[in-house]
N, C-alpha and C positions, 0 to 999 in steps of 0.2 A: 086130389093129392098129386097125381102124376103130372097134372098141368103145372102145379106150383114147383114140383121138383125139376121139371124141364126148364122153367123160367129161372130157377136158382142156378142150375148148371150153366145156362146161357150167360147169366151175369158173371159167374165165376170165370168162365172162359174169356169173357170180354176184359175183365180186370187183369187176368194173367197176360193177355195179348197186349194190353196197354203198357204193363210193366216191362214186357220184353222189348216193345218198341222204344220205350224210354232208355232202357239199358243199351240197346243197339245204337241209339243216337249218341250216348255217352262214349261207347267204345269207338264209334266212327270218329268222334271229335278227337279222342286221344290218339288214334292212329294217324289222323291228318296232322295233328300237332307234331308228333314225332317225325313224320316224313318231312315236314317243312323245316323243323329244327335241324335235322341231320343234313339236309340239302344246303341250308344256309351256312351252318358252321363249317362244312367241308370247304366252302369257298374262302373262308377267312385266312387260312394259311397261305394259299396261293396269292391272294390280294396283298397280304402283308409283304411277301417277298418282292412282288412287282412294285408295290408302293415305295419300299426302301430304295430299290433301283431307280425309280423315277425321281425320287428326291435327291439322290446322290448325283444324278446326271445333270442337275441344274447348273452346278458350278464348274463342272469339268474336272480334269485330273488335278490332284494336288501337286505342289512342287516336288514332293518326295512321297513314296508310298506310305499310307497310313498303316501303322502297325496295331494289331489288336492288343499287343502288350501294353500300349499306352492307355488302355482303358482302366487298369488298376492303379491304385487310387490316385486321383488328381485333385488337389485342394482347389476349390473355386477361387478364381482371381490370381492364381500363381502361374498361369501359363506365360511362357516367355513370349514377348512381343514379336521376336524374330520368326516364331512359328505360326503366327496368326495368318489364316487363309480365309476364314469365314468371319465377315463383319456382322454387325447387328442386323442389317437389312438382309444379308444372305440367310441368316438363321430364320428370320421372319418369313422370307420367301419359301424356305424349306417347309416350315410349318403350314403355310397356306397352300402350298402345292400338295401337301399330304391330304388336307381337307378336300381339295378339288378332286384329287385322284379317287378317293373313296366315294364321293358323291357322283363321280362319273360312271360308277358301276351300276348297272340296272337295278340290282337288289337294293341299293341304298340311295337311289336318285332323289327320293323325296324326304330323306332324313335330314336332321339338323346338322349344320356345318360347324365344325370346331370342337375343341376339347372343353368340357365343362369348366368354367373359371374356378370353381371351388376346388378342383383337384390339380390345377396347374402346379401349385407349390409342391404337393406330394410327388408329382411326376418329376419335377426338377430335382427333388431330393434323391430319387433313385438314379437319375442320370449321373449325379455326382457321388452316389453312395460309395463308401470306402470298402465295404465288405458285403458278401452275400447275407450275412446274419442280420445286418441292418435292414436290408430289403425284406428279409423274411419276417422281421418283427412288424413291419408295416402291413404285410399281408395278413398276419395273425390278427391284428387289430381290426382290419377291414372285414375279415370273415366273421369275427366275433360280433361286430355290429349287425351284420346281415343275419346272423343266426339269432341274435337276441330279438330281432323283429320278425322272425320266421320267414324271412325273404329267401334264405338258403335252407334247404332241408338238411337233416343230419347226415344223410348218406352223401349228398353232393359236397358238403363241407369236408367230409372224410376223403372223398376222391381228390379234392383240391389239395388236401394235406399229402396225399400220395405223390402228386406232382412236385410239391415243395420238397419232399424227402428225397426224390430222385436227384434234384440239383444240390441240396445241402450235403447229401452223402457223397455225391460225385466230387464236389469242391473239396471235401475233406480228404480225398485221395491224392490231392496235389498233382493231378495229371497234366500232361502237356496238352495243347490244343488238339493235336492229332488223336491222342487216345481218348480225350474227353468227347470229341465228336462222335466217335463210335459208341462209347459207353452210353451217352445220352440218347442216341438214336435207338439203341437196343432197348433200353429201359422204357422209353416213351412209347415205342411201338408195342411192347409187351402190355403196357397199361391200356392202350387202345384196344387190343384184342380182348383183354380181360373184361372190358365193359361194352363190347361191340353189340351185344344183344339186349342191353338194358332197355326197359320201357320207361320213359320219363313221364312224370306227371305234368299237368299244365303249369306253365311258368317255372319249370325245372329244367336243368341241363345246359342252359346258355353259358353259365360261368365255367363249368368243367369242360364242355366240348370246345368252346371258343378258346379257352386257355390252352387246352391240349393241342389243338390244331396249330395254334401260333407257335407253341413250343416245338412241335415236330418240324414245322416249316422253317422257323428261325434257325433251329439247329442245323438243318440242311443248308441253309443259306450261308451261315457264318463258318461252317466246317465242310463246305462242299467238296474239297479235295479228298477227304477221307470218307465221307458218307455217301457220295454219289460219283459216278464216272465223269471224267473230264476229258477235254481235248487238249493234248499236250502241245507245248510250244517251245521253240528254241530260245525265245526271248525271256524266259524265266517265269517263276511262279506267279508273279503279279499280272502277267499277260495271258494266263490261261482263261478259258471260258467254259462255263458249265454247258453241257449239252443235254438238256432235259426238255422234252417237248412240253411237259406240264408246267414248266417254269419259263417257257418261251425264250430260251437261250439268254437268260439274265447274265449280265457280266459277273464274273467271279469276284466276290468281295475280298478285302484284304485277308490274308491267311499266313500265319507264321507258325508252322506245325510244331516246332520244338520249344516255343515259348509257353509260359504257364497259361492255363485256362483262365478265362475272364467271365464275369456274370452277364454278358450282353444278352444272351438268350433269356435269362431270368428277368432282366429289365423289360424286355418286350412283353412277356406274358403278364408281368405284374402291372405294367401300365394299362394293358387291356383290362385287367381285373379292377383297377382303380376307377377307370372311366366308365366301364360297364356298371360297376357297383354303384357309382354316384347316380347314374341314370335310373337304375332300378330302385334305389333308395328314394330318390326324388319322386318317382311315380308312386311309390308306396305311401309316402307321407302325404301326397296330394290326393290319395284315394283313387288313382287312375291306373293302377297296375293291372295289366291283363296281357294275354298272349299276343294281341295285335301290336303291342309295343316292342316286340322283340327286334324288329329291324332298327328302330332308333337306338335301342340299348346296345346291340352288337356293333352298329355303326360307330357309336361313341367309343367303344372299346378298341375297335380297329384303328380309328384315327389316332388315338393316343399311343397305341403300340408301335405304329409306323414312325411317328414323330420321335418317340423316346428312343427307339432303336437307332435311328439315324443320328440323333443328337448325342447319344452315348458314344458313337463312333467318332464324331468330329470334334468333341468337346476339347480335346487337347490342342486342336488347331483353330479354335474359335474364341471369340470374345466370350466373357461369362454370360451364360444363358439366363435370361430374366423372364418374368411372367409376361411382360409386354411383347415379347417375341412370339408368343402363342396367340396374339390377338387376332380376331376375325375382322377383316375389312378395316384394319387400323384402329379398332376400338379396344382399349386396354381391358384385360380381364378384370371383372369386379365380382363381388359376391361374398357371402358370409362364410363361416367355417363349415366344415363337414367332418363327420366321424370317419369318412372313407379315407384310407391312406394314412391313418394315424392322427388326423386332425381332431378338432373339438366339435361337439354336437351343436348344430345351429339351434337357436331359440325358436320354438314354434310359436305362432301367434294367431289371433283372430284377425280377420280383415278389418280395415277401418273405412268409414266411421262405424261405430257400433251402437251408439246411444240413440240413433234415429228410429230404431224399431225394437220390438220385443224379441227375445230369444227364448226358445223352448228348452226346458230342462227335465231330465229324468235321471234317477239313479239305477234304472234297470236297462241293461243293454237290449233285452228282448223287446222293449217298447219301440225301438227305432225301426220304422218301416212297417209296423203292425197295422192291419186293417181293422183292429178291434177297438179303435178309439182309446188309446192308452191315456192315463191321467197325467198329461204333461203339465208342469208348472211353467210360468213365464217370468222373465226378469229382464232388466237392462244390464248392460255390461260397460264398465269403465276401466280403461287400461292405464297403468302407470309402470313404465319400464316393461319388464317381462311378466308382471303380475296383473291379475285381473280382479275387480271388485264389483259388487252390485250396489254400491252407493257412490255418489259423486264426491264424497269427502275421503274416499279410499280408506275407510275404517273396517269394512267387512269383505274379506276375501271370498271369491266364489266358492261355494261348497264343492266337494269332490263329486264327480258325476259326468253325465253326457249332455252337451249343449248343441242345439240344432238351430241354425239360422233359418228363417222362414223360407228364403229362396232356395235353401238346400234340402228342404223337406221332401220334395219329390224324388230326390236322388239318394236318400238315406245317408247323407254325409253328416258326420258328427265330429265334435271337438271334445276330446276327453280331458278334463281338468283335474289335476292333482295338486293339492296345497297351493291353489291360486294360480298355477301355471298350466299352460297347454302341454300335456304330456304325449298326446297322440292325435292324429287326424286320420280319419278312415271312412270307409263305406261299409255300413252294416250289411251282412248277407243273410239276415234272418228270413225265415219263412213268413210271409205277410199274413198267412192264415193260420199260423201255428198258435198253440195255446199260450196265454200270458200267465205269469206267476200270479198267485192270489194278491189282490190289491191291498196294500197296507198304507193307510194315510201317512204321508211323509212330506214334511215341509221344512227344509233346513235353513230357510231364509228368515232371519230375524227382522221383524218389522222395523222400518226406518222411521224414527220420530220426525214429524214435520215441525220445523222451527216456528215458534210463535213470536209475534211482535209485542 
């Protein structure tokens, strides 16, 4: 009896030890993720300001000082020809120099160059937006899409709303640029302190921290006379220079302290959110969303923020900005719609061709990736437009459920079909050894009659 008791205690201790080791590994992964996330997002604000300066230095000084007052509202195509200073090639050079600058940073050296084509139009729309409320509506629609797909957690969406409220409440006060710079700096830094000790879950925090760091740094850049110390000059306010070691003595941007405040800082952070949001949404729909992709996602956001910030400044002195000016290496942006930035949902689809092999089907999510030989059915798939059928005459829509291509079986990738259309694409994260629900014979496919001669 004593021998059996000793053996039982030994087994119990071994199980407890294994659980502790597994828990420790999980905790270590979370700590490492948070450390990398904070280190990476802290660099985003500095890179934003340096990137804007780099882009503005390409063309040299304008014939007359650019006033931030000119940023509120300008209707596309109505700029006076006598004011034009940036032609189409100048704007294209500005965009491409922005991409080059971001990829020249060690953190983003291996990331993809350029702004996602699908969000170029939403970015242009905020460059020319006539009011902060229009910009805010596009943010709301973007956050809603990310929340619907559980890409943003409830708490992070709420934090983004706090950033939005800081700017909307500030604009409602009708402050001068001088007062607005101080107001936004105070509110944004209070928000940073409020969430300084939060522990982020895996794939969480990139939206809020990246947006907040860009908002803080952009506000410092565009209001540097009132938010940071400067070196005075007898040549006037436009010739002053910032004297901040962390911003490497960036040239002072245009600043007219007594003019009304403009939404240029809001444009920066929203462009980041659009481009980051597209990248994370795209990875989610492809079933490749994981923490290793954070460099690509944040790089996309940063490239868009710098380009939008600079173009919002120069648009009064520029030809009308078009999607072609955001092209990468001369190739015009192409691509379908996107729900990010207020656009439309792209149509999801199976890869083609489909009829060359059988496809697995199940109506049980837990079957995907199971080691217990789940009872998959097989079918062929025929596409017509955005709808899919299991007969070549397009009479029978695919039943609702999960479809798995044979080549995707090892990766647990599935296509969820609803009413004959692909409604989601994802990677199942089921326990392969977990129990399956009781098997109930289920075959929704109606036999297809074979034509007789």
